[in-house]
Each structure stands twice: as structure tokens, then as C-alpha cells.
C-alpha positions as CSV (number, residue, x, y, z in Angstrom):
1,X,0.0,0.0,0.0
2,X,1.1,3.5,-0.7
3,X,2.5,5.7,2.1
4,X,-0.1,8.2,3.4
5,X,0.5,11.8,2.2
6,X,-0.5,13.4,5.5
7,X,1.4,11.2,8.0
8,X,3.0,13.6,10.5
9,X,6.5,13.5,11.9
10,X,6.5,13.1,15.7
11,X,7.4,16.7,16.3
12,X,4.5,17.9,14.2
13,X,2.1,15.4,15.9
14,X,3.2,16.9,19.3
15,X,2.6,20.4,18.0
16,X,-0.9,19.5,16.8
17,X,-1.9,17.8,20.1
18,X,-0.8,20.8,22.1
19,X,-2.4,23.4,19.7
20,X,-5.8,24.9,20.5
21,X,-7.6,22.9,17.8
22,X,-5.8,19.8,18.8
23,X,-6.9,20.2,22.4
24,X,-10.5,20.8,21.3
25,X,-10.4,17.7,19.1
26,X,-9.0,15.6,21.9
27,X,-11.6,16.7,24.3
28,X,-14.4,16.3,21.8
29,X,-13.4,12.7,20.9
30,X,-12.9,11.7,24.5
31,X,-16.4,13.0,25.3
32,X,-18.0,11.1,22.3
33,X,-16.1,7.9,23.3
34,X,-17.8,8.1,26.7
35,X,-21.2,9.3,25.4
36,X,-21.7,6.5,22.9
37,X,-21.8,3.9,25.7
38,X,-25.0,5.5,27.0
39,X,-26.6,6.5,23.6
40,X,-29.8,4.4,23.4
41,X,-32.3,6.6,21.6
42,X,-31.0,6.8,18.0
43,X,-30.3,4.2,15.3
44,X,-26.5,4.5,15.2
45,X,-24.5,1.3,15.9
46,X,-21.0,2.0,17.1
47,X,-18.7,-0.5,15.3
48,X,-14.9,-0.3,15.8
49,X,-13.3,-0.1,12.5
50,X,-10.8,-2.8,11.6
51,X,-7.2,-1.7,11.0
52,X,-7.7,-2.5,7.3
53,X,-10.7,-0.1,7.1
54,X,-9.0,2.6,9.1
55,X,-6.0,2.5,6.8
56,X,-8.2,2.6,3.7
57,X,-10.1,5.6,5.2
58,X,-6.9,7.4,5.7
59,X,-5.9,6.6,2.1
60,X,-9.1,8.1,0.9
61,X,-8.6,11.5,2.6
62,X,-5.0,11.7,1.6
63,X,-5.7,11.0,-2.1
64,X,-6.6,13.5,-4.8
65,X,-10.3,14.4,-5.1
66,X,-12.5,11.7,-6.6
67,X,-16.1,12.3,-7.9
68,X,-18.5,9.7,-9.0
69,X,-20.6,12.1,-11.1
70,X,-23.2,10.8,-13.4
71,X,-24.5,7.2,-13.7
72,X,-22.7,4.4,-11.9
73,X,-22.5,2.3,-15.0
74,X,-21.0,5.1,-17.2
75,X,-17.8,7.1,-17.4
76,X,-17.0,10.2,-19.4
77,X,-13.6,11.8,-20.0
78,X,-13.3,12.3,-16.2
79,X,-11.7,9.1,-14.9
80,X,-10.9,10.1,-11.2
81,X,-13.8,8.1,-9.8
82,X,-14.4,5.0,-7.7
83,X,-17.4,3.7,-9.6
84,X,-16.0,0.2,-9.9
85,X,-15.9,-0.1,-6.1
86,X,-19.3,1.6,-5.9
87,X,-20.7,-1.2,-8.2
88,X,-19.3,-3.8,-5.9
89,X,-21.1,-2.3,-3.0
90,X,-24.3,-2.3,-5.0
91,X,-23.8,-5.9,-6.0
92,X,-23.3,-6.9,-2.4
93,X,-26.7,-5.4,-1.3
94,X,-28.5,-6.5,-4.5
95,X,-27.6,-10.1,-3.6
96,X,-28.4,-9.5,0.1
97,X,-31.9,-8.2,-0.7
98,X,-32.5,-10.5,-3.6
99,X,-32.9,-7.8,-6.3
100,X,-32.1,-10.2,-9.2
101,X,-29.3,-10.2,-11.7
102,X,-30.4,-7.0,-13.4
103,X,-30.2,-4.1,-10.9
104,X,-29.2,-0.5,-10.7
105,X,-28.5,2.0,-7.9
106,X,-25.8,4.0,-6.2
107,X,-24.4,5.1,-2.9
108,X,-26.3,8.2,-1.8
109,X,-25.7,10.9,0.8
110,X,-28.2,9.2,3.2
111,X,-31.6,7.7,3.6
112,X,-33.5,10.8,2.7
113,X,-31.8,11.0,-0.7
114,X,-32.5,7.3,-1.2
115,X,-36.2,7.7,-0.5
116,X,-36.3,10.7,-2.8
117,X,-34.8,8.5,-5.5
118,X,-37.4,5.7,-4.9
119,X,-40.2,8.2,-5.2
120,X,-38.7,9.7,-8.3
121,X,-38.4,6.4,-10.0
122,X,-42.0,5.5,-9.1
123,X,-43.3,8.6,-10.9
124,X,-40.9,8.1,-13.8
125,X,-42.7,4.8,-14.3
126,X,-46.2,5.9,-13.4
127,X,-46.4,9.7,-13.8
128,X,-50.2,9.6,-13.3
129,X,-49.9,7.5,-10.1
130,X,-50.7,8.5,-6.5
131,X,-48.1,8.2,-3.8
132,X,-49.1,6.2,-0.7
133,X,-47.1,6.1,2.5
134,X,-47.9,5.7,6.2
135,X,-48.0,8.3,8.9
136,X,-45.1,6.4,10.5
137,X,-42.8,6.6,7.4
138,X,-39.5,8.5,7.8
139,X,-40.1,12.2,7.8
140,X,-38.2,12.6,4.5
141,X,-41.0,10.7,2.7
142,X,-43.6,13.4,3.6
143,X,-41.1,16.1,2.5
144,X,-40.8,14.7,-1.0
145,X,-44.4,13.6,-1.2
146,X,-45.4,17.3,-1.3
147,X,-44.1,17.3,-4.9
148,X,-46.6,14.7,-6.1
149,X,-50.2,13.6,-5.7
150,X,-50.1,11.7,-2.4
151,X,-52.1,10.2,0.4
152,X,-50.9,9.5,3.9
153,X,-52.2,6.3,5.3
154,X,-52.9,5.9,9.1
155,X,-51.2,3.2,11.1
156,X,-52.3,0.5,13.5
157,X,-51.6,0.7,17.2
158,X,-48.4,-1.3,16.5
159,X,-47.2,1.4,14.0
160,X,-47.8,-0.7,10.9
161,X,-49.5,0.7,7.9
162,X,-53.3,0.1,8.1
163,X,-53.7,-2.1,5.0
164,X,-57.5,-1.9,5.0
165,X,-57.3,1.9,4.9
166,X,-54.6,1.7,2.2
167,X,-56.7,-0.8,0.1
168,X,-59.8,1.5,0.3
169,X,-57.8,4.5,-1.0
170,X,-56.1,2.5,-3.8
171,X,-59.3,0.9,-4.9
172,X,-61.2,4.2,-5.0
173,X,-58.5,6.1,-7.0
174,X,-58.1,3.2,-9.4
175,X,-61.9,3.0,-10.0
176,X,-62.3,6.8,-10.4
177,X,-59.2,7.7,-12.3
178,X,-57.2,4.6,-13.1
179,X,-54.4,5.9,-10.9
180,X,-51.5,3.5,-10.4
181,X,-50.2,2.9,-6.9
182,X,-46.7,4.3,-6.0
183,X,-45.9,3.1,-2.6
184,X,-43.3,3.8,0.0
185,X,-43.4,0.9,2.6
186,X,-41.3,0.8,5.7
187,X,-39.2,-2.2,6.9
188,X,-38.6,-0.9,10.4
189,X,-40.4,2.3,11.4
190,X,-38.4,5.0,13.1
191,X,-40.2,5.0,16.5
192,X,-41.4,1.4,16.9
193,X,-39.4,-0.7,14.4
194,X,-42.6,-2.0,12.8
195,X,-42.6,-3.6,9.3
196,X,-45.3,-2.9,6.8
197,X,-47.0,-6.1,5.3
198,X,-45.4,-6.1,1.9
199,X,-46.7,-9.5,0.8
200,X,-50.3,-8.7,1.7
201,X,-50.2,-5.4,-0.1
202,X,-48.6,-6.9,-3.3
203,X,-51.2,-9.7,-3.3
204,X,-54.0,-7.1,-3.2
205,X,-52.5,-5.2,-6.1
206,X,-51.8,-8.3,-8.2
207,X,-55.3,-9.7,-7.7
208,X,-56.9,-6.5,-8.9
209,X,-54.2,-6.0,-11.6
210,X,-53.4,-2.4,-10.4
211,X,-50.1,-1.1,-11.7
212,X,-47.7,-0.3,-8.9
213,X,-44.2,0.7,-7.9
214,X,-43.0,-0.4,-4.5
215,X,-40.1,1.2,-2.7
216,X,-39.1,-0.2,0.7
217,X,-37.2,2.0,3.2
218,X,-35.1,-0.5,5.2
219,X,-32.8,2.1,6.7
220,X,-32.0,0.3,9.9
221,X,-33.0,-3.4,9.5
222,X,-31.6,-3.6,6.0
223,X,-28.1,-3.4,7.5
224,X,-28.5,-6.5,9.7
225,X,-26.3,-9.3,8.3
226,X,-28.3,-12.1,6.7
227,X,-26.8,-14.8,9.0
228,X,-28.3,-13.3,12.2
229,X,-30.6,-15.4,14.4
230,X,-34.2,-14.1,15.0
231,X,-33.7,-10.9,13.1
232,X,-36.2,-8.9,10.9
233,X,-34.3,-9.5,7.6
234,X,-35.4,-8.3,4.2
235,X,-34.9,-11.0,1.6
236,X,-36.2,-12.1,-1.9
237,X,-37.2,-8.5,-2.7
238,X,-37.7,-8.9,-6.5
239,X,-39.6,-12.1,-6.2
240,X,-42.0,-10.4,-3.7
241,X,-42.7,-7.5,-6.1
242,X,-40.4,-4.9,-4.6
243,X,-39.0,-2.4,-7.1
244,X,-36.4,-0.6,-4.9
245,X,-34.8,-0.8,-1.4
246,X,-32.6,1.5,0.6
247,X,-30.4,0.9,3.6
248,X,-28.5,3.4,5.7
249,X,-24.8,2.6,6.2
250,X,-24.4,4.8,9.3
251,X,-27.1,2.9,11.2
252,X,-26.8,-0.8,11.8
253,X,-23.8,-1.1,9.5
254,X,-22.0,1.4,11.8
255,X,-19.9,3.2,9.3
256,X,-18.7,6.6,10.7
257,X,-19.8,8.7,7.6
258,X,-23.4,9.2,6.7
259,X,-24.2,7.3,3.5
260,X,-27.0,5.0,2.2
261,X,-27.3,2.4,-0.6
262,X,-30.2,2.7,-3.0
263,X,-30.8,-0.4,-5.2
264,X,-33.6,-1.0,-7.7
265,X,-34.5,-3.6,-10.3
266,X,-34.5,-1.0,-13.1
267,X,-32.4,1.9,-14.3
268,X,-34.3,5.2,-14.5
269,X,-34.8,7.2,-17.7
270,X,-32.7,10.4,-17.6
271,X,-31.1,13.0,-19.9
272,X,-27.7,12.6,-21.4
273,X,-25.4,15.5,-20.3
274,X,-22.7,16.4,-22.8
275,X,-20.6,18.2,-20.2
276,X,-20.0,15.0,-18.2
277,X,-20.4,12.6,-21.2
278,X,-23.0,10.4,-19.5
279,X,-26.6,10.3,-18.2
280,X,-27.6,12.2,-15.0
281,X,-29.5,9.4,-13.3
282,X,-28.8,10.2,-9.7
283,X,-30.5,12.8,-7.4
284,X,-27.3,14.3,-6.2
285,X,-25.5,14.5,-9.5
286,X,-22.0,14.4,-7.9
287,X,-20.9,12.2,-5.0
288,X,-17.7,11.4,-3.3
289,X,-17.5,8.3,-1.1
290,X,-14.6,6.7,0.8
291,X,-15.2,3.7,-1.5
292,X,-12.5,1.2,-0.5
293,X,-12.9,1.8,3.2
294,X,-16.7,1.6,2.9
295,X,-16.7,-1.6,0.8
296,X,-14.2,-3.3,3.1
297,X,-16.2,-2.4,6.2
298,X,-19.5,-3.6,4.7
299,X,-18.0,-6.9,3.6
300,X,-16.7,-7.4,7.2
301,X,-20.1,-6.6,8.7
302,X,-22.3,-8.5,6.3
303,X,-20.2,-11.7,6.1
304,X,-18.1,-11.9,9.3
305,X,-20.4,-11.5,12.3
306,X,-21.4,-14.2,14.9
307,X,-24.9,-15.5,14.3
308,X,-26.3,-14.4,17.6
309,X,-24.7,-11.0,17.7
310,X,-28.0,-9.1,16.8
311,X,-30.2,-10.9,19.3
312,X,-28.0,-11.4,22.3
313,X,-28.3,-7.8,23.8
314,X,-31.9,-7.6,22.7
315,X,-32.8,-10.6,24.8
316,X,-30.7,-9.4,27.7
317,X,-32.3,-6.0,27.8
318,X,-35.8,-7.5,27.4
319,X,-35.1,-9.8,30.4
320,X,-34.1,-6.7,32.4
321,X,-37.4,-4.9,31.6
322,X,-39.4,-8.1,32.4
323,X,-37.7,-8.6,35.8
324,X,-38.3,-5.0,36.7
325,X,-41.9,-5.2,35.5
326,X,-41.4,-2.3,33.2
327,X,-44.2,-2.1,30.6
328,X,-42.8,-1.9,27.0
329,X,-43.6,-2.6,23.4
330,X,-41.2,-4.4,21.0
331,X,-42.1,-5.2,17.4
332,X,-41.6,-8.8,16.3
333,X,-37.9,-9.6,16.0
334,X,-37.1,-5.8,16.5
335,X,-34.4,-4.2,18.6
336,X,-36.5,-1.1,19.5
337,X,-38.2,-1.0,23.0
338,X,-40.9,1.6,23.5
339,X,-42.0,2.7,27.0
340,X,-43.5,5.7,28.8
341,X,-41.1,8.6,28.7
342,X,-39.0,8.8,31.9
343,X,-37.8,12.0,33.6
344,X,-35.9,14.6,31.6
345,X,-32.7,13.7,33.6
346,X,-33.0,10.1,32.5
347,X,-33.8,11.1,29.0
348,X,-30.7,13.2,28.7
349,X,-28.4,10.8,30.5
350,X,-29.2,8.0,28.1
351,X,-29.9,10.1,25.1
352,X,-33.4,8.7,24.6
353,X,-35.6,9.8,21.7
354,X,-39.0,11.1,22.9
355,X,-42.3,11.5,21.1
356,X,-46.0,11.4,21.7
357,X,-48.5,8.7,20.9
358,X,-52.3,8.9,20.8
359,X,-54.0,5.9,22.4
360,X,-57.8,6.0,22.8
361,X,-57.8,9.7,22.1
362,X,-55.3,10.5,24.8
363,X,-51.7,11.7,24.1
364,X,-49.0,9.9,26.0
365,X,-45.3,10.8,26.2
366,X,-43.2,7.9,25.0
367,X,-39.5,7.2,24.5
368,X,-37.6,4.3,23.0
369,X,-34.3,2.5,23.4
370,X,-32.6,0.9,20.3
371,X,-30.4,-2.0,21.4
372,X,-27.3,-2.7,19.5
373,X,-24.4,-5.2,19.9
374,X,-22.1,-2.4,21.1
375,X,-24.1,-1.7,24.2
376,X,-22.5,-2.9,27.4
377,X,-24.5,-5.0,30.0
378,X,-23.5,-2.5,32.7
379,X,-25.1,0.4,30.7
380,X,-28.2,-1.6,29.9
381,X,-28.6,-2.5,33.6
382,X,-28.2,1.2,34.5
383,X,-30.9,2.2,32.0
384,X,-33.4,-0.4,33.2
385,X,-32.8,0.7,36.8
386,X,-33.4,4.3,35.9
387,X,-36.7,3.3,34.1
388,X,-37.8,1.4,37.1
389,X,-37.2,4.3,39.4
390,X,-39.3,6.5,37.2
391,X,-42.3,4.1,37.8
392,X,-42.3,4.8,41.5
């Protein structure tokens, strides 16, 4: 491997550490190193990067600028890109999700861009369609929905899309206007970790021969390795009628940069741009990714984890709540535990995400804990103890 361009001599390293910015950086990273142990409310798995990935990451930031502009399958006169590695990342997730031999996609800036891409492809295919999504879909979906005819569908008490309400809307709009169904379904909702019933929805559409495009947002659960025991995996996507899927790489995958993978069964139509000598098929246009480090990290996570890694801490934390008689809700096979919101002190200490839920017409303050393999038993025990004290 090449020597890193920005490796510092010991004298310069000493100067940096003792400088104002060096001291600020040291304090910041020491603080985050402690904080991550008690970060329970947000979907960010802390995975220690392997030495190989760390070195590849340093190589990326020491190298000349790379830009994967334009379509992932094309290349103009500009050859300083990492598209070959980007295609390897896509292939890995296409195989993981079961997207078939013919697939397209790219590494996006995050889940919001991936959802935007899924919605865009849906209306490219069915411009006279109506977009359907649940009220528990990621907030980015509602943001992009404003650009198109859309209908937000209510959810059940378990946070799943209410399929009967969805079917009624689809049937009405198909009967009145022959409007195809463009759907965003969620495989792991933000607050509860619920999964919309893809198979039941697809069966309804096929039975009535209603044209549809189905994008599945699997931001968190899509990153769980396929060898994991008792996990909410997303598989056989194409065979089940799914057109596109996205997964966030900074969530369960635990990469320290914010990125997402968008993969679909079909390449979108787009204009050819003479300036870059290729088609402009992506939402972002240009993108720069630490491709080799990212690919190496994904391969390590997807293929090299112990089979019970996902479920071990989930079962442990669930047993703590049960022993303490703390009421909670956990979606089938999920790693998200929802309970009544504790005190502000507890919420801040454990960095819990809080929200309100309406049950029987009454609003209740809720919070959730997302349990990852990186959480220590000591910290989980402290959280359960704090939740118990809030019940008194």
C-alpha cells in the first residue's frame, strides 16, 4: 500500500496535540467515546473499524479528489472516480436483498436521498400515479411527497400501515381515475421498528391488476447481516414484487460517515449530459465516497459476524425490563423498545428519543431504546434501573 501523504512526523504530531484545535479535538473525541456507551435513543450502531478499514479511510482522505458524477455504469472523460468499487457495494446489497441479476443503484448521501430516488423512479414509471405512505414513514418521505399527488395512510396501534385503509384508497383512486399505486413501505419504522406487510399489499394489487411501484425503506433493519438469528431480515425482494430498497450505512452497519445504498430492479430514464459525457440518473449528481474503506467495512459486517450478535443484547435488555416489571412494546424480532417517557434527567443521561403517541384519544409521552451489539451490559442495567425508578 502507498504511504499516506499526511502522515505527520512526531514533532508535528506533538505540536498538533498541544495546539488549540488539537486540544479541542482531543476533548471532543474523548467525550463522544464516553457518550456513545449511553446512547440508546437513536439508530447509530458503534462499530470499531478494523485496522484495514482505518487505513483505507486514511488513504481516501490523503488522495486527490474523486467524484462519482453521473450514472454508476457510465464514465465520461473524467476518470478520477471510484465507480468500480461503488458497483461492488451495490452488488453486495443486491444479492443480500434478492434484487435479481439486473439491478441499478448508487451510494447516496443518506436515507433521505434514497427515499427521494425511490419516489422519483416511481413517478418516472407511473407519472399519473398517487403516492401512498404511512404516517409512521420516515419524515423525509412526507417532505418529498409534497411534490406529487399523495395520500398519507394511518397506522395501526403497532405502528404498521393500516392495510385496510390503504386498500380502500387505492381501490377508490383506481376505480375513479385509473391511478397506479406508487408506494413507500417501511421495513422498520423510526419509532417502533414495525414492518409494513409487503406481501399482503402486493397480493392485493396483483389480484386487482393495479399497476404499482413499491419502494421499501429498510434504513435500519436492511443493514442486519443475513446470518443473524431471530432478526427482521429483508430478503427475496424482487420475487416479492419490490422495485427498490434502501439501507443506511451509518445505522446498523455502523460506518462513521453518513451514507445510504439505493438499489432498484431497473435503471431510470434520464437526460444525457454532454458536459460530463453520461446520463444524469442520480438525485445528487455528484458524489464522493470513501469507497474502498466503505466496501471493506460492509464486507466485514455482512459476512463476518457471529450468528447471535444481533439478538444477544436484545434478549438481555428484554429480560431486564421483564424482571423490573417495566411495561414496553417491542415489534416482532425488532431491537426497539418503546416505553413511557421517563424524567428529563434520565432522557438526557441515556440520550433517549422522545415522542407522543395517541392511544384511545389520549396523548402519551413515549420514549424508545434501540439496542445494538455495542451496548454494554452495565449500561443496559443502568438504563433499566433508571426506568424502574421513574415508575415509582
